[in-house]
C-alpha positions as CSV (number, residue, x, y, z in Angstrom):
1,M,73.8,18.1,18.5
2,Y,73.8,21.6,18.7
3,E,70.4,23.3,19.6
4,L,70.3,26.5,17.3
5,A,66.6,27.3,17.7
6,S,63.4,25.5,19.2
7,G,59.6,27.1,19.7
8,A,56.3,27.0,18.8
9,G,54.8,27.6,15.2
10,E,57.3,28.0,12.3
11,W,61.0,28.9,12.6
12,N,61.7,32.5,11.8
13,G,65.3,31.9,10.8
14,T,66.9,33.3,14.1
15,V,69.5,31.1,15.7
16,T,69.2,31.3,19.5
17,N,72.6,31.5,20.5
18,P,75.1,31.3,17.7
19,S,78.3,31.9,19.6
20,N,77.8,28.9,22.2
21,P,74.6,26.8,21.2
22,A,73.3,24.4,23.6
23,R,74.5,20.9,23.4
24,R,71.8,18.1,23.8
25,D,71.6,14.3,22.8
26,T,67.7,14.4,23.3
27,H,64.9,17.2,23.0
28,V,61.3,17.5,23.4
29,I,59.5,19.1,20.4
30,R,56.4,21.1,20.8
31,G,53.4,20.0,19.1
32,N,53.1,22.4,15.8
33,G,56.4,23.6,17.1
34,H,60.0,23.3,15.4
35,Y,63.6,22.3,16.5
36,V,66.5,23.4,14.4
37,F,69.7,21.6,15.1
38,Q,73.3,21.0,13.7
39,Y,75.6,18.2,14.1
40,D,79.4,17.2,13.4
41,A,79.3,14.9,10.7
42,D,82.8,13.4,11.4
43,N,81.9,9.9,12.4
44,P,81.5,7.7,9.3
45,G,78.8,5.2,9.4
46,V,74.9,5.2,9.3
47,W,73.4,6.7,12.5
48,P,69.7,6.6,13.5
49,F,68.0,9.8,14.4
50,H,64.6,9.0,16.0
51,C,61.9,9.5,18.4
52,H,62.1,7.4,21.7
53,I,58.5,6.5,21.6
54,A,58.3,3.1,19.6
55,W,54.9,3.8,18.0
56,H,56.1,7.3,16.9
57,V,59.0,5.5,15.2
58,S,56.5,3.1,13.5
59,A,54.7,6.2,12.2
60,G,57.8,7.5,10.6
61,L,59.6,9.6,13.1
62,Y,62.9,8.1,12.3
63,V,65.5,8.6,9.6
64,N,69.2,7.6,9.0
65,L,71.8,10.2,8.9
66,M,74.8,8.8,6.4
67,E,78.1,10.5,7.5
68,R,80.9,10.3,5.1
69,P,79.6,7.6,2.6
70,A,83.1,7.5,0.5
71,D,85.0,6.4,3.8
72,I,82.1,3.6,4.3
73,R,82.3,2.4,1.1
74,D,86.1,2.5,0.7
75,H,87.2,1.8,4.2
76,M,84.5,-0.2,6.3
77,Q,83.3,-3.8,5.9
78,I,79.8,-4.4,6.9
79,P,79.6,-7.6,8.8
80,Q,77.7,-10.5,7.2
81,I,75.6,-11.0,10.3
82,M,73.9,-8.0,9.7
83,A,71.7,-9.8,7.1
84,Q,70.6,-12.1,9.7
85,T,69.9,-9.4,12.2
86,C,67.6,-7.8,9.3
87,R,65.7,-11.2,8.9
88,D,65.4,-11.6,12.7
89,W,64.2,-7.9,13.2
90,A,61.3,-8.7,10.3
91,T,60.2,-11.8,12.0
92,F,59.9,-10.1,15.2
93,T,58.0,-6.9,14.0
94,N,55.6,-8.8,11.8
95,G,54.6,-11.0,14.9
96,T,55.0,-8.9,17.9
97,V,52.9,-6.0,19.1
98,I,54.4,-3.8,21.9
99,E,51.9,-2.5,24.5
100,Q,52.5,1.3,25.3
């Protein structure tokens, strides 16, 4: 992803370095701050965008980004094993608490 702006408080609409933005795969977001990013949506699929702290993810700091949904629908097959993976995950998360 490309870092367009990051800082304390609300974003004022300014892009830090529009001609050559920093490229990142992770970023620390300040408390009560902002992080503005852009990414290339050129890889069909559903991709997780998330915090790397498990209890933050549990609190909602997670979103799926869907890229090129028509290509997914028309050209990709979801493996049937995914349904079992979802059932296994539900069983694990309903009975396991990870200490952090």
